[in-house]
C-alpha positions as CSV (number, residue, x, y, z in Angstrom):
1,X,43.0,-39.7,-36.1
2,X,41.0,-37.5,-38.6
3,X,42.0,-33.9,-38.9
4,X,39.6,-31.2,-37.8
5,X,39.1,-28.6,-40.5
6,X,37.3,-25.4,-40.6
7,X,35.1,-26.7,-43.5
8,X,33.8,-29.5,-41.3
9,X,32.6,-27.3,-38.5
10,X,29.8,-24.8,-38.4
11,X,30.7,-21.2,-39.0
12,X,29.0,-20.1,-35.9
13,X,30.9,-22.4,-33.5
14,X,32.9,-20.4,-31.1
15,X,36.7,-20.5,-31.4
16,X,37.1,-21.9,-27.8
17,X,34.9,-25.0,-28.8
18,X,37.0,-25.6,-31.9
19,X,40.2,-25.5,-29.6
20,X,38.7,-27.8,-27.3
21,X,37.8,-30.3,-30.1
22,X,41.2,-29.9,-31.6
23,X,42.9,-30.9,-28.4
24,X,40.4,-33.7,-27.4
25,X,39.6,-35.3,-30.8
26,X,42.8,-34.7,-32.6
27,X,45.2,-34.6,-29.8
28,X,46.8,-31.2,-30.6
29,X,48.9,-30.0,-27.8
30,X,48.2,-26.7,-26.0
31,X,51.4,-25.1,-27.3
32,X,50.8,-26.2,-30.9
33,X,47.2,-24.6,-30.7
34,X,48.7,-21.5,-29.2
35,X,51.2,-21.0,-31.9
36,X,48.6,-21.6,-34.6
37,X,46.0,-19.2,-33.1
38,X,48.5,-16.5,-31.9
39,X,47.4,-17.0,-28.2
40,X,49.2,-17.8,-25.0
41,X,49.2,-21.5,-24.1
42,X,47.4,-20.7,-20.7
43,X,44.6,-19.1,-22.7
44,X,44.1,-22.4,-24.6
45,X,44.5,-24.4,-21.3
46,X,41.7,-22.3,-19.6
47,X,39.3,-22.8,-22.6
48,X,39.8,-26.5,-22.7
49,X,39.3,-26.9,-19.0
50,X,36.3,-24.8,-19.1
51,X,34.5,-27.0,-21.6
52,X,35.8,-30.3,-19.9
53,X,34.3,-29.1,-16.7
54,X,31.1,-28.2,-18.4
55,X,30.7,-31.8,-19.7
56,X,28.8,-32.5,-16.5
57,X,25.9,-30.5,-18.1
58,X,24.0,-33.1,-20.1
59,X,23.1,-30.7,-22.9
60,X,26.7,-29.5,-23.2
61,X,28.0,-33.1,-23.3
62,X,25.5,-33.9,-26.0
63,X,26.2,-30.8,-28.1
64,X,29.9,-31.6,-28.0
65,X,29.4,-35.2,-28.8
66,X,27.2,-34.1,-31.8
67,X,29.8,-31.8,-33.1
68,X,32.4,-34.5,-32.8
69,X,30.3,-36.9,-34.8
70,X,29.9,-34.3,-37.5
71,X,33.8,-34.0,-37.9
72,X,34.2,-37.8,-37.8
73,X,31.5,-38.3,-40.5
74,X,32.9,-35.6,-42.7
75,X,36.4,-37.0,-42.4
76,X,35.2,-40.6,-43.1
77,X,33.6,-39.5,-46.4
78,X,35.8,-36.8,-47.9
79,X,35.0,-37.8,-51.4
80,X,31.3,-38.3,-51.4
81,X,29.7,-38.4,-55.0
82,X,26.0,-38.6,-53.9
83,X,25.8,-34.9,-52.9
84,X,26.5,-32.1,-55.4
85,X,29.5,-30.1,-54.2
86,X,28.9,-26.7,-52.5
87,X,25.2,-27.1,-52.5
88,X,24.1,-27.6,-49.0
89,X,25.9,-27.3,-45.5
90,X,26.7,-30.5,-43.6
91,X,24.1,-31.7,-41.1
92,X,25.3,-33.0,-37.7
93,X,22.5,-35.5,-37.3
94,X,20.3,-37.0,-40.1
95,X,16.7,-35.9,-40.3
96,X,17.3,-32.9,-38.1
97,X,17.0,-29.1,-38.8
98,X,20.1,-27.6,-40.4
99,X,22.1,-26.8,-37.3
100,X,24.9,-25.3,-39.4
101,X,22.8,-22.7,-41.1
102,X,23.4,-19.3,-39.3
103,X,20.0,-18.0,-40.6
104,X,18.1,-20.8,-38.9
105,X,20.1,-20.0,-35.7
106,X,19.3,-16.3,-35.9
107,X,15.7,-17.0,-36.6
108,X,15.4,-19.4,-33.6
109,X,17.4,-17.1,-31.4
110,X,15.1,-14.2,-32.0
111,X,12.1,-16.4,-31.3
112,X,13.3,-18.4,-28.3
113,X,15.5,-16.0,-26.6
114,X,12.6,-13.4,-26.4
115,X,10.8,-16.0,-24.4
116,X,13.7,-16.9,-22.2
117,X,14.3,-13.3,-21.4
118,X,10.9,-13.0,-19.7
119,X,10.8,-13.0,-16.0
120,X,10.6,-16.6,-14.5
121,X,11.3,-18.2,-17.9
122,X,13.5,-21.4,-18.1
123,X,14.0,-24.0,-20.8
124,X,13.3,-27.6,-19.8
125,X,14.8,-30.7,-21.6
126,X,15.3,-34.4,-20.8
127,X,17.1,-37.2,-22.5
128,X,13.9,-38.8,-23.7
129,X,12.5,-35.6,-25.1
130,X,12.8,-35.0,-28.8
131,X,12.4,-31.2,-28.3
132,X,13.0,-28.7,-25.6
133,X,10.3,-26.5,-24.1
134,X,10.4,-22.9,-22.6
135,X,8.3,-22.6,-19.5
136,X,7.3,-19.5,-17.7
137,X,6.6,-19.5,-14.0
138,X,4.3,-17.0,-12.7
139,X,4.1,-15.6,-9.1
140,X,0.7,-17.3,-8.3
141,X,2.4,-20.8,-9.1
142,X,1.0,-21.1,-12.7
143,X,3.3,-22.3,-15.4
144,X,2.8,-21.7,-19.2
145,X,4.8,-23.2,-22.2
146,X,5.7,-20.3,-24.4
147,X,8.0,-21.9,-26.9
148,X,9.2,-25.2,-28.3
149,X,12.6,-25.7,-30.0
150,X,14.3,-28.6,-31.7
151,X,17.0,-30.4,-29.7
152,X,19.9,-29.4,-32.1
153,X,18.9,-25.7,-31.8
154,X,19.3,-26.1,-27.9
155,X,22.7,-27.6,-28.5
156,X,23.7,-24.7,-30.6
157,X,22.5,-22.4,-27.9
158,X,24.5,-24.0,-25.2
159,X,27.6,-23.9,-27.4
160,X,27.1,-20.3,-28.0
161,X,26.9,-19.7,-24.3
162,X,23.4,-18.2,-24.8
163,X,21.9,-20.4,-22.0
164,X,23.4,-21.9,-18.9
165,X,22.3,-24.9,-16.8
166,X,20.2,-23.9,-13.8
167,X,19.5,-27.4,-12.4
168,X,20.7,-30.7,-13.8
169,X,18.6,-33.8,-13.3
170,X,16.2,-36.1,-15.1
171,X,14.7,-32.9,-16.5
172,X,17.4,-30.3,-16.7
173,X,16.4,-26.6,-16.7
174,X,18.4,-23.7,-18.4
175,X,18.2,-20.0,-18.2
176,X,19.4,-17.2,-20.4
177,X,22.8,-15.7,-19.9
178,X,24.2,-12.2,-20.2
179,X,25.6,-13.3,-23.5
180,X,22.2,-14.6,-24.6
181,X,20.6,-11.2,-23.8
182,X,23.3,-9.3,-25.6
183,X,22.8,-11.6,-28.6
184,X,19.0,-11.1,-28.6
185,X,19.4,-7.3,-28.5
186,X,21.9,-7.4,-31.4
187,X,19.6,-9.7,-33.4
188,X,16.5,-7.6,-32.8
189,X,18.2,-4.3,-33.6
190,X,19.6,-6.1,-36.8
191,X,16.1,-7.1,-37.8
192,X,14.7,-3.6,-37.1
193,X,17.3,-2.0,-39.2
194,X,16.7,-4.5,-42.0
195,X,12.9,-3.7,-42.0
196,X,13.6,0.1,-42.1
197,X,16.0,-0.3,-44.9
198,X,19.0,0.8,-42.9
199,X,22.4,-0.8,-43.3
200,X,24.5,0.5,-40.3
201,X,26.0,-2.9,-39.6
202,X,28.8,-1.5,-37.6
203,X,26.4,-0.5,-34.8
204,X,25.1,-4.0,-34.1
205,X,27.7,-4.9,-31.5
206,X,27.7,-1.4,-30.0
207,X,23.8,-1.4,-29.6
208,X,23.9,-4.6,-27.6
209,X,25.7,-2.8,-24.8
210,X,23.3,0.2,-24.7
211,X,20.5,0.3,-22.1
212,X,18.6,3.6,-22.6
213,X,17.0,5.5,-19.8
214,X,15.7,9.0,-19.0
215,X,16.7,11.4,-16.4
216,X,15.3,14.9,-15.3
217,X,17.9,17.7,-15.4
218,X,17.5,21.3,-14.6
219,X,19.1,24.1,-16.6
220,X,18.5,27.8,-17.3
221,X,15.3,26.9,-19.2
222,X,13.9,24.8,-16.4
223,X,13.6,21.1,-16.0
224,X,13.9,18.8,-18.9
225,X,14.2,15.1,-19.6
226,X,17.4,13.7,-21.3
227,X,18.0,10.3,-22.7
228,X,21.2,8.5,-21.6
229,X,22.9,5.1,-21.7
230,X,22.6,3.3,-18.4
231,X,25.3,0.8,-19.4
232,X,28.1,3.2,-20.3
233,X,29.3,3.7,-16.6
234,X,31.1,0.9,-14.8
235,X,29.4,2.1,-11.7
236,X,26.0,1.6,-13.2
237,X,26.9,-1.9,-14.3
238,X,28.0,-2.7,-10.7
239,X,24.8,-1.2,-9.4
240,X,22.9,-3.8,-11.3
241,X,24.9,-6.8,-10.1
242,X,23.6,-8.7,-7.1
243,X,25.4,-10.7,-4.5
244,X,24.4,-14.2,-3.2
245,X,21.6,-12.9,-1.1
246,X,20.1,-11.1,-4.1
247,X,21.0,-7.6,-2.7
248,X,22.6,-5.1,-5.2
249,X,26.4,-4.8,-4.7
250,X,26.1,-0.9,-4.8
251,X,23.1,0.7,-3.2
252,X,21.2,3.2,-5.4
253,X,22.5,6.0,-3.1
254,X,26.1,5.1,-4.0
255,X,25.3,5.0,-7.7
256,X,23.6,8.4,-7.4
257,X,26.6,9.9,-5.7
258,X,28.8,8.5,-8.6
259,X,26.5,10.1,-11.1
260,X,26.5,13.4,-9.3
261,X,30.4,13.5,-9.5
262,X,30.2,12.6,-13.1
263,X,27.7,15.3,-14.0
264,X,29.9,17.8,-12.4
265,X,32.9,16.5,-14.2
266,X,31.2,16.6,-17.5
267,X,29.9,20.2,-16.8
268,X,33.4,21.3,-15.8
269,X,34.6,20.4,-19.4
270,X,32.3,23.1,-21.0
271,X,33.5,26.5,-22.0
272,X,36.6,27.8,-23.8
273,X,39.1,25.8,-21.7
274,X,37.9,22.3,-22.2
275,X,41.2,20.6,-21.7
276,X,41.3,20.6,-17.8
277,X,44.2,18.5,-16.7
278,X,42.3,16.3,-14.1
279,X,45.2,13.9,-14.2
280,X,46.8,16.3,-11.6
281,X,44.3,15.0,-9.2
282,X,45.7,11.5,-9.3
283,X,48.1,10.2,-6.8
284,X,51.5,11.9,-7.2
285,X,50.2,15.2,-8.6
286,X,49.3,18.5,-7.1
287,X,45.9,17.8,-5.8
288,X,44.8,21.5,-5.6
289,X,46.9,23.2,-8.2
290,X,44.4,24.6,-10.6
291,X,43.0,28.1,-10.5
292,X,39.4,29.2,-11.4
293,X,39.1,30.2,-15.0
294,X,38.4,33.8,-15.7
295,X,35.9,34.7,-18.2
296,X,33.8,31.6,-17.9
297,X,30.3,31.0,-16.9
298,X,29.6,30.2,-13.2
299,X,28.3,26.7,-14.0
300,X,31.6,25.2,-15.3
301,X,33.9,27.0,-12.8
302,X,31.6,26.0,-9.8
303,X,31.5,22.4,-11.1
304,X,35.3,22.2,-11.1
305,X,35.3,23.5,-7.5
306,X,32.8,20.8,-6.5
307,X,34.8,18.1,-8.2
308,X,38.2,19.3,-6.8
309,X,36.6,19.4,-3.2
310,X,35.3,15.9,-3.5
311,X,38.6,14.6,-4.7
312,X,40.5,16.3,-1.9
313,X,38.1,14.9,0.7
314,X,38.5,11.3,-0.7
315,X,42.3,11.7,-0.7
316,X,44.9,9.5,-2.6
317,X,43.6,6.1,-3.5
318,X,39.9,6.6,-3.1
319,X,40.0,9.7,-5.2
320,X,41.9,7.8,-7.8
321,X,39.4,5.0,-8.3
322,X,36.3,7.3,-8.5
323,X,38.1,9.6,-10.9
324,X,39.0,6.8,-13.2
325,X,35.8,4.7,-12.9
326,X,33.2,7.5,-12.4
327,X,34.6,10.2,-14.6
328,X,37.1,8.6,-17.0
329,X,34.7,5.6,-17.3
330,X,37.7,3.2,-17.0
331,X,36.7,-0.5,-16.3
332,X,37.7,-1.8,-12.9
333,X,40.3,-4.2,-14.5
334,X,42.0,-1.3,-16.3
335,X,42.0,0.8,-13.2
336,X,43.5,-2.0,-11.1
337,X,46.2,-2.6,-13.6
338,X,47.0,1.2,-13.8
339,X,47.2,1.6,-10.1
340,X,49.1,-1.6,-9.5
341,X,46.3,-3.1,-7.3
342,X,45.5,-6.7,-6.8
343,X,43.0,-8.4,-9.2
344,X,39.3,-8.1,-8.0
345,X,40.2,-5.6,-5.4
346,X,39.0,-2.5,-7.2
347,X,35.3,-3.1,-6.7
348,X,35.7,-3.2,-2.9
349,X,37.8,0.0,-2.9
350,X,35.4,1.6,-5.2
351,X,32.4,0.8,-2.9
352,X,34.4,2.3,0.1
353,X,35.1,5.3,-2.0
354,X,31.5,5.9,-3.0
355,X,30.3,5.5,0.7
356,X,32.9,8.3,1.5
357,X,31.8,10.4,-1.5
358,X,28.1,10.0,-0.5
359,X,29.0,11.3,2.9
360,X,30.8,14.1,1.5
361,X,27.8,15.2,-0.5
362,X,25.5,14.8,2.5
363,X,27.7,16.9,4.8
364,X,28.6,19.5,2.3
365,X,25.5,20.1,0.4
366,X,22.7,18.0,2.0
367,X,20.7,15.2,0.4
368,X,18.9,17.5,-2.1
369,X,21.7,19.5,-3.5
370,X,23.6,21.0,-5.1
371,X,22.0,21.4,-8.5
372,X,24.4,21.2,-11.3
373,X,25.2,24.4,-13.2
């Protein structure tokens, strides 16, 4: 059996795909792969099972077969003399675009993913089609072809998890994934920085998780608009998720209540005493043990009082999850682990806590108040 080597595979190929090919093509055991990669054997097992289950997707099956042929061909001809050494990357299929070239993949990614990110856009491909097409459906029933891409590029997209099968059949349709949207944002930001002559490469992966929005706030100078990151709060992320019926998991009123608590929390950190020990409000601590600061402005001290009153009203458990997720910006998995809860139970408890928090604000201050500060 030929050995899979890093040199015979494209650089952009995800590690999980390499592990799958190592196990399926070479027969490397899960434990051997885990020792080699420094991972747990169960992690390798999940990766292999994931791609094995996805072979029902015709494009994924075709892409994995193409990469396997690339490996076999490179192993069958280790000492080829007709090609100059180190001149051109390997090609998985003859007379096709250079699938192994990351520059081509990035260029096609910027062009095609832009079209797939448009509302109602899908990628259509069939076994007898030499190329894939991106079609956009409009509310009035019209459809428009917005992009065409080579078949190997579509294979690279599915291997990178940038697209996912929407409907399999004689003509299969694919839609962009969250990973594809993040990759598109990263590539667009990288292109913009390159055009502007900027080299802050470290910000590419951070920028893909930023969704900028504007909010109107009121201070001593009057109302003003501020720019903030919509994606930095776990509650905001949950507010954009939808259930099977297409309804948001968290209603806008619940997200607004979480943001009000966070605004008070941030305001309470202002002033000379910025190290307020909010951990005392967690379960097991003195839930009302702090005293108002002397010598501070009314804004921070009053905000502390509002946060403390909300946490007392929620009580242990519910107060813990809102303080961790809304104020400390901990993810749900981290909060579940630190509080010893069962997996995937945090979002249900968080929703109940935000409903209680919303009722607290309505009964205490009314729907229109209080204004922060």
